[in-house]
C-alpha positions as a printed Julia matrix, in Angstrom:
574×3 Matrix{Float64}:
  70.93  16.78  -243.24
  72.38  17.53  -246.67
  68.95  18.55  -247.97
  68.32  21.11  -245.26
  71.9   22.39  -245.37
  70.85  24.2   -248.55
  69.68  26.93  -246.16
  73.38  27.6   -245.44
  73.76  29.12  -248.92
  73.73  32.78  -247.72
  76.82  32.04  -245.61
  78.91  30.29  -248.28
  81.72  32.84  -247.96
  81.7   32.65  -244.18
  81.93  28.85  -244.44
  84.86  29.18  -246.86
  86.67  31.44  -244.39
  85.81  28.98  -241.61
  87.35  26.11  -243.6
  90.52  28.14  -244.12
  90.75  29.02  -240.42
  90.25  25.41  -239.34
  92.85  24.28  -241.88
  95.43  26.77  -240.57
  94.62  25.87  -236.98
  95.18  22.16  -237.7
  98.36  23.01  -239.62
  99.66  24.94  -236.62
  98.76  22.14  -234.2
 100.49  19.57  -236.42
 103.66  21.66  -236.67
 104.15  21.97  -232.89
 105.24  18.35  -232.13
 107.94  18.58  -234.84
 109.3   21.74  -233.22
 109.16  19.99  -229.83
 111.23  17.13  -231.31
 113.8   19.64  -232.57
 114.02  21.31  -229.14
 114.66  17.95  -227.45
 117.09  16.52  -230.02
 118.98  19.68  -230.96
 118.49  21.82  -227.87
 118.01  19.87  -224.65
 120.2   16.89  -225.64
 123.0   19.21  -226.81
 122.54  21.86  -224.08
 121.96  24.62  -226.66
 119.92  27.19  -224.7
 119.81  29.7   -227.55
 118.28  27.11  -229.85
 115.69  26.22  -227.18
 114.69  29.87  -226.73
 114.56  30.54  -230.48
 112.46  27.5   -231.34
 110.39  27.96  -228.15
 109.54  31.49  -229.31
 108.42  30.14  -232.67
 106.25  27.57  -230.84
 104.7   30.33  -228.72
 103.93  32.4   -231.81
 102.35  29.41  -233.56
 100.3   28.62  -230.44
  98.98  32.19  -230.31
  98.07  31.99  -234.0
  96.29  28.68  -233.37
  94.3   30.26  -230.52
  93.38  33.2   -232.77
  92.24  30.87  -235.57
  90.21  28.81  -233.07
  88.46  31.84  -231.52
  87.55  33.4   -234.89
  86.4   30.02  -236.24
  84.2   29.49  -233.16
  82.64  32.94  -233.59
  81.96  32.36  -237.3
  80.52  28.87  -236.71
  78.19  30.17  -233.98
  77.05  33.06  -236.21
  76.45  30.78  -239.2
  74.56  28.23  -237.08
  72.33  30.93  -235.52
  71.5   32.39  -238.93
  70.93  28.9   -240.33
  68.49  28.1   -237.49
  66.65  31.39  -238.06
  66.29  30.74  -241.8
  65.17  27.16  -241.18
  62.54  28.22  -238.64
  61.25  30.87  -241.06
  61.11  28.31  -243.87
  59.2   25.8   -241.72
  56.76  28.44  -240.5
  56.22  29.76  -244.03
  55.59  26.24  -245.31
  53.18  25.43  -242.46
  51.35  28.71  -243.12
  50.64  27.46  -246.64
  49.22  24.12  -245.49
  45.57  23.35  -245.97
  43.6   21.92  -243.08
  44.3   18.45  -244.47
  48.06  18.86  -243.9
  47.41  20.2   -240.4
  45.27  17.13  -239.68
  47.95  14.89  -241.18
  50.81  16.17  -238.99
  49.04  17.42  -235.86
  49.76  20.67  -234.03
  52.0   19.15  -231.33
  54.45  17.55  -233.79
  54.6   20.71  -235.93
  55.53  22.72  -232.84
  58.2   20.17  -231.89
  59.65  20.17  -235.4
  59.75  23.96  -235.55
  61.46  24.32  -232.16
  63.2   21.28  -230.64
  64.16  19.63  -233.94
  65.59  22.81  -235.43
  67.53  23.43  -232.2
  69.06  19.96  -232.53
  70.13  20.64  -236.12
  71.44  24.1   -235.19
  73.56  22.64  -232.39
  75.06  19.97  -234.64
  75.83  22.63  -237.25
  78.14  24.34  -234.75
  79.8   21.02  -233.98
  80.17  20.08  -237.65
  81.6   23.49  -238.46
  84.41  22.88  -235.97
  84.88  19.23  -234.98
  83.81  17.42  -238.11
  85.93  19.69  -240.3
  88.89  19.5   -237.97
  88.88  15.76  -237.27
  89.6   14.46  -240.83
  92.27  17.12  -241.38
  93.94  16.27  -238.09
  93.74  12.51  -238.69
  95.2   12.66  -242.22
  97.8   15.28  -241.31
  98.74  13.37  -238.15
  99.31  10.15  -240.1
 101.53  11.97  -242.62
 103.56  13.68  -239.88
 103.84  10.5   -237.81
 105.09   8.62  -240.86
 107.66  11.34  -241.45
 108.99  10.88  -237.9
 109.31   7.08  -238.1
 107.71   4.89  -240.79
 108.4    1.71  -238.82
 106.22   2.73  -235.84
 103.28   3.61  -238.06
 102.13  -0.03  -238.05
 100.96   0.51  -234.45
  98.49   3.09  -235.79
  97.55   0.74  -238.63
  96.3   -1.68  -235.95
  94.75   0.88  -233.56
  92.75   2.92  -236.08
  90.69   0.0   -237.54
  89.89  -1.21  -234.0
  88.78   2.31  -233.1
  86.62   2.57  -236.25
  85.06  -0.85  -235.58
  84.04   0.26  -232.08
  82.55   3.52  -233.4
  80.56   1.76  -236.16
  79.27  -0.89  -233.75
  77.99   1.71  -231.29
  76.58   3.94  -234.07
  74.52   1.06  -235.54
  72.87   0.56  -232.17
  72.53   4.25  -231.27
  71.02   5.68  -234.48
  67.66   3.82  -234.24
  67.39   4.86  -230.58
  67.97   8.51  -231.43
  65.29   8.3   -234.14
  62.79   6.86  -231.66
  63.59   9.63  -229.16
  62.04  12.26  -231.46
  58.88  10.16  -231.95
  58.52   9.59  -228.2
  59.15  13.27  -227.53
  56.26  14.04  -229.92
  54.03  11.65  -228.0
  54.99  13.24  -224.69
  54.24  16.73  -226.03
  50.92  15.52  -227.44
  49.87  14.02  -224.09
  50.91  17.15  -222.23
  49.08  19.42  -224.68
  45.88  17.36  -224.41
  46.08  17.27  -220.62
  46.55  21.04  -220.33
  43.97  22.06  -222.96
  41.4   19.58  -221.64
  41.97  20.22  -217.94
  38.34  21.22  -217.31
  36.97  17.97  -218.77
  39.62  15.91  -217.0
  38.75  17.4   -213.62
  35.02  17.28  -214.24
  35.17  13.51  -214.78
  37.83  12.82  -212.13
  40.34  11.61  -214.71
  43.32  13.44  -213.19
  44.97  10.23  -211.95
  44.42   8.57  -215.33
  46.06  11.47  -217.17
  48.93  11.5   -214.68
  49.54   7.82  -215.38
  49.31   8.35  -219.14
  51.86  11.16  -218.96
  54.03   9.1   -216.61
  54.03   6.19  -219.08
  55.12   8.46  -221.94
  57.75  10.11  -219.75
  59.16   6.78  -218.54
  59.24   5.45  -222.1
  61.24   8.5   -223.23
  63.52   8.27  -220.18
  64.23   4.57  -220.81
  65.27   5.35  -224.37
  67.54   8.17  -223.2
  69.09   5.84  -220.62
  69.7    3.16  -223.26
  71.46   5.74  -225.46
  73.51   7.06  -222.55
  74.58   3.52  -221.66
  76.0    3.15  -225.16
  77.73   6.52  -224.93
  79.04   5.64  -221.46
  80.58   2.48  -222.91
  82.02   4.31  -225.9
  84.17   6.87  -224.03
  86.0    4.36  -221.78
  86.41   2.05  -224.79
  88.01   4.83  -226.81
  90.24   5.86  -223.92
  91.35   2.25  -223.47
  92.34   2.0   -227.13
  94.14   5.36  -226.95
  96.11   4.37  -223.83
  97.02   0.95  -225.24
  98.19   2.65  -228.44
 100.33   5.08  -226.44
 101.8    2.19  -224.46
 102.58   0.29  -227.68
 104.21   3.36  -229.26
 106.43   3.92  -226.19
 107.26   0.19  -225.86
 108.39  -0.27  -229.44
 109.75   3.28  -229.67
 112.24   2.78  -226.81
 113.43  -0.43  -228.47
 114.22   1.58  -231.58
 115.95   4.26  -229.48
 118.19   1.59  -227.93
 119.16   0.35  -231.4
 119.85   3.93  -232.52
 117.12   3.89  -235.17
 115.06   6.63  -233.5
 115.81   9.75  -231.48
 114.01  10.64  -228.23
 112.52  13.82  -229.66
 111.14  11.97  -232.65
 109.54   9.39  -230.32
 107.86  12.12  -228.27
 106.67  13.82  -231.48
 105.39  10.48  -232.82
 103.52   9.9   -229.54
 101.88  13.32  -229.8
 100.91  12.68  -233.42
  99.45   9.33  -232.39
  97.38  11.12  -229.75
  96.24  13.7   -232.29
  95.2   10.96  -234.71
  93.31   9.02  -232.07
  91.82  12.23  -230.69
  90.57  13.06  -234.19
  88.81   9.69  -234.37
  87.51  10.28  -230.86
  86.03  13.59  -232.04
  84.31  11.75  -234.87
  83.04   9.19  -232.38
  81.7   11.97  -230.19
  79.81  13.22  -233.21
  77.83   9.98  -233.17
  76.3   11.05  -229.86
  74.95  14.17  -231.6
  74.6   13.39  -235.3
  72.02  10.55  -235.13
  69.54  12.64  -233.19
  70.15  15.64  -235.43
  69.76  13.35  -238.45
  66.39  12.13  -237.13
  65.39  15.76  -236.5
  66.52  16.75  -240.0
  64.36  14.02  -241.56
  61.32  15.31  -239.65
  62.03  18.91  -240.66
  62.51  17.9   -244.29
  59.16  16.04  -244.2
  57.48  19.37  -243.45
  59.49  21.26  -246.06
  58.87  18.62  -248.75
  55.13  18.39  -248.09
  53.3   20.23  -250.83
  50.11  22.03  -249.78
  46.98  20.31  -251.05
  45.44  23.67  -251.92
  47.41  26.01  -254.18
  46.63  29.13  -256.15
  46.01  28.84  -259.91
  48.75  29.92  -262.31
  46.53  32.74  -263.62
  44.15  33.73  -260.82
  40.96  35.54  -261.75
  39.19  38.41  -260.03
  35.57  39.45  -260.06
  33.68  42.65  -259.39
  30.35  40.85  -259.64
  28.06  40.74  -256.6
  29.21  37.95  -254.27
  26.5   35.44  -255.1
  27.45  31.99  -253.79
  26.37  29.0   -255.82
  26.99  25.31  -255.12
  26.63  23.04  -258.15
  26.41  19.29  -257.44
  29.18  19.46  -254.83
  30.55  16.25  -253.32
  33.22  16.12  -250.64
  34.82  13.58  -248.35
  37.47  14.17  -245.72
  40.91  12.71  -246.59
  40.98   9.04  -245.65
  37.21   8.83  -245.1
  35.1    6.24  -246.9
  31.77   8.08  -246.67
  30.99  11.39  -248.38
  30.57  14.27  -245.94
  28.64  16.28  -248.56
  26.49  14.65  -251.25
  25.24  16.43  -254.36
  24.9   19.85  -252.7
  23.3   22.49  -254.92
  21.91  25.87  -253.79
  22.27  29.6   -254.39
  22.83  32.31  -251.76
  22.33  35.87  -252.99
  23.46  39.28  -251.7
  20.98  41.05  -249.46
  19.49  37.75  -248.31
  20.15  35.47  -245.36
  20.62  31.78  -246.05
  20.36  29.62  -242.94
  21.49  26.01  -242.61
  20.02  23.74  -239.96
  20.21  20.04  -239.25
  21.2   17.45  -236.7
  24.72  17.06  -235.37
  27.0   15.57  -238.02
  24.71  16.53  -240.89
  27.54  18.4   -242.68
  26.54  22.0   -241.93
  29.97  23.23  -240.8
  31.67  21.2   -243.52
  29.58  22.99  -246.15
  30.55  26.43  -244.8
  34.26  25.49  -244.73
  34.15  24.81  -248.44
  33.44  28.46  -249.27
  36.78  29.96  -248.01
  38.44  26.89  -249.57
  39.74  25.39  -246.35
  39.3   22.06  -248.15
  38.96  21.31  -251.85
  35.82  19.58  -253.05
  35.88  16.16  -254.69
  33.53  17.03  -257.56
  31.15  19.77  -258.61
  31.65  23.53  -258.48
  31.42  26.36  -255.96
  31.15  29.84  -257.42
  31.54  33.21  -255.7
  30.64  36.16  -257.89
  30.13  33.83  -260.9
  33.76  32.6   -260.7
  34.77  29.14  -259.47
  36.58  29.5   -256.14
  39.56  27.44  -257.41
  40.14  30.15  -260.04
  40.68  32.8   -257.34
  43.89  33.26  -255.4
  43.25  32.19  -251.82
  44.0   35.75  -250.62
  41.54  37.35  -253.05
  38.82  34.83  -252.21
  39.15  35.2   -248.45
  39.42  38.97  -248.75
  35.74  38.96  -249.77
  34.71  36.81  -246.79
  34.24  37.42  -243.07
  34.12  34.15  -241.15
  33.09  33.3   -237.59
  34.18  29.72  -236.81
  32.28  27.26  -234.67
  35.12  27.14  -232.16
  36.03  30.71  -231.29
  39.74  31.55  -231.31
  40.92  34.69  -229.55
  44.54  35.77  -229.3
  46.52  37.1   -226.37
  46.43  40.89  -226.45
  43.85  43.62  -226.09
  40.22  43.5   -227.2
  41.13  46.02  -229.88
  44.01  43.86  -231.08
  41.62  40.93  -231.53
  39.07  43.02  -233.42
  41.76  44.38  -235.75
  42.66  40.85  -236.89
  39.88  40.99  -239.5
  40.51  44.59  -240.56
  43.84  46.14  -239.5
  42.81  49.5   -240.98
  39.62  49.86  -238.92
  39.41  52.91  -236.67
  37.82  53.06  -233.22
  34.5   54.24  -234.66
  34.28  51.17  -236.92
  35.27  48.86  -234.08
  32.67  50.37  -231.76
  30.0   50.03  -234.45
  30.91  46.37  -235.04
  30.93  45.63  -231.29
  27.55  47.37  -230.89
  26.0   45.29  -233.69
  27.44  42.12  -232.12
  25.9   43.09  -228.75
  29.43  43.07  -227.3
  29.68  46.75  -226.36
  27.86  46.48  -223.01
  30.33  43.97  -221.55
  33.37  45.61  -223.25
  32.56  48.89  -221.49
  32.55  47.08  -218.16
  36.06  45.69  -218.7
  39.08  47.53  -217.29
  40.34  49.65  -220.16
  37.39  48.73  -222.43
  38.95  48.12  -225.89
  42.42  48.12  -224.3
  41.53  45.33  -221.86
  44.02  42.45  -222.09
  42.62  39.09  -223.19
  44.43  35.91  -222.24
  45.38  33.41  -224.93
  42.26  31.64  -226.16
  40.06  34.15  -224.3
  40.35  32.23  -221.04
  39.29  35.26  -219.0
  35.99  35.59  -220.9
  32.79  33.57  -220.88
  31.6   31.55  -223.88
  28.98  34.14  -224.83
  31.47  37.0   -224.54
  33.95  35.17  -226.76
  31.27  34.51  -229.38
  30.18  38.12  -229.44
  33.8   39.3   -229.82
  34.31  36.83  -232.68
  31.17  38.18  -234.38
  32.32  41.78  -233.8
  35.7   40.88  -235.31
  34.01  39.61  -238.48
  31.71  42.63  -238.68
  34.66  45.03  -238.48
  35.59  43.92  -242.01
  33.61  45.41  -244.94
  33.1   41.94  -246.43
  30.79  40.86  -249.21
  30.13  37.44  -247.65
  29.49  36.73  -243.97
  29.71  33.14  -242.73
  28.46  32.39  -239.21
  29.21  28.79  -238.28
  26.95  28.09  -235.3
  28.11  31.41  -233.86
  25.02  32.13  -231.75
  24.91  28.92  -229.71
  26.27  30.49  -226.5
  23.89  33.47  -226.63
  20.6   33.7   -224.78
  17.44  34.09  -226.84
  17.11  37.82  -226.16
  20.71  38.61  -227.17
  20.35  36.3   -230.17
  17.24  38.16  -231.38
  18.82  41.59  -230.86
  21.97  40.55  -232.66
  20.11  39.18  -235.69
  17.97  42.32  -235.9
  21.08  44.54  -235.8
  22.82  42.22  -238.25
  20.1   42.71  -240.88
  20.78  46.45  -240.91
  24.57  46.07  -240.81
  25.02  43.56  -243.65
  21.88  44.25  -245.69
  23.81  44.22  -249.0
  26.04  41.23  -248.26
  25.53  37.51  -248.73
  24.94  36.0   -245.29
  25.06  32.29  -244.44
  24.17  31.24  -240.92
  24.67  27.74  -239.53
  22.6   27.11  -236.42
  21.11  24.4   -234.24
  18.25  26.53  -232.91
  15.1   27.07  -234.92
  14.69  30.52  -233.37
  17.95  31.62  -234.97
  17.0   30.59  -238.52
  13.24  31.06  -238.73
  13.46  34.64  -240.06
  15.96  33.72  -242.81
  15.1   34.31  -246.45
  16.11  30.74  -247.28
  16.57  27.78  -244.95
  18.5   24.67  -246.01
  17.74  21.55  -244.0
  20.6   19.02  -244.0
  20.68  15.38  -243.0
  23.63  13.0   -243.45
  25.42  15.35  -245.84
  22.43  16.02  -248.09
  19.99  18.9   -248.44
  16.62  17.34  -247.64
  14.62  20.55  -247.57
  14.79  24.18  -248.63
  12.49  27.16  -248.36
  11.21  29.61  -245.77
  10.19  28.66  -242.25
   6.5   28.41  -243.17
   7.17  26.43  -246.34
   9.35  23.89  -244.54
   6.74  23.45  -241.81
   4.39  22.21  -244.52
   6.55  19.96  -246.67
   9.78  18.97  -244.82
   9.42  16.17  -242.22
  13.01  16.61  -240.98
  12.44  20.31  -240.3
   9.12  19.52  -238.65
  10.91  17.13  -236.27
  13.54  19.74  -235.39
  10.87  22.38  -234.76
   8.74  20.0   -232.7
  11.74  19.11  -230.53
  12.53  22.77  -229.76
   9.31  24.79  -229.81
   5.88  24.46  -228.26
   2.82  24.28  -230.54
   1.83  27.87  -229.77
   5.38  29.08  -230.58
   5.27  27.29  -233.92
   1.91  28.85  -234.7
């Protein structure tokens, strides 16, 4: 909590004013019982109406001031907490934006969403409470003890017994509640993860009749979370009556021993009433602190999770002195090895090749051969374990990530479209593109025919993830998005798999004219997609086992021969 409260720095003066307001409010509240004692002892007991009215007026004025202090303090605390939550959300989002894919894999999308929303809300709520209750409670407790002692030192021993009992109860409950609050956040993550999987995978779940299974899985997570909440609420339900019992017993003890002292003439009635009110203020202050334990542990657990994100350093960072290059964007792999974090086996083994501008380099191989992994190395989504990757004769780790990716247009294997218009999605790659450029890119990607059939054409609204489009339409839009950028390197990661052979052929023919001066790397499963490439790399188990043109590989690469034989007839091969 203390670590993330550094984001309160912009409001230091507001917090100082808040402290002053709370202090004056507590001061006013502590002064009222003394005035009440004076009214009773010097006004009511003596029948002095003028004194009652005069002191009563002072009490009314002090009460109004206390209300004013409370209202302004509440407004400031709410403003500070809202700004604090906004800054914290921005900091978390900025940090997550800097993460490499390794950090995303490490945390998981569902927990990052929970930490950026629910957890920050918890901390923001407790900030409001701390700004008022937690500041007020110690002041009221200490001030109440001083004022109670000033009324009658002999009765203070009652508080000396009640306060430790109250503290013991609070500590006992807190020790049991804090672990439960920590587990709530973990179980909430699990619930969100199950829900996210069930909603995103609804087609697969229904196709295999696993709806009942997913319902039960979600039910188990929900019940587990509910049981933990119930256990916490049981503790809280025990705490409030326990505190009230101690408060009432303390009041009874104060009145019992106080009336004995009145009978002996050692204490006046007004002082006893004032002492009773101070005792209530003291116990109420401890009750406020106890109430904080129903909020603080969960906020503490949330703060730890938020701080984990903020303290995580991205695995991929820019160099201190980034380089730039105006050389042609030749891509060269030199003895590159790579393994995914936590994996024992290398995903890429001793990869060396050269892809030149104006030529198409195609990569083919069986599933799991490392084709997509190889392509992901070029934009530096992951850092390699050993070797070098150069773009334009400069090692990619010597570029800033922005400058490197500015030279690249990338079409991922799994197409991601955003909610908004078709035009909005195409402008993601090149915000400065005009309609003529977008139309040209869509025409090259063979997307223009279906775009023109949509309501509004380029202004047609796409649902999140492109749910209102087919797989082939989404792929063509993703390709058009990449082509709208005047990039020097085009990476197509199995981006033609959802296209029919005719569309595939047309697209590749148009692509040759569109990107004739750029370096093009195509990952594909189909031989028909790669057979016209200037260079074909054949991969198997993370290694390049063949390279050359289609005709060369047919002669000297058994792996390529097997792939071709499995996809094409003898006459097609010929």
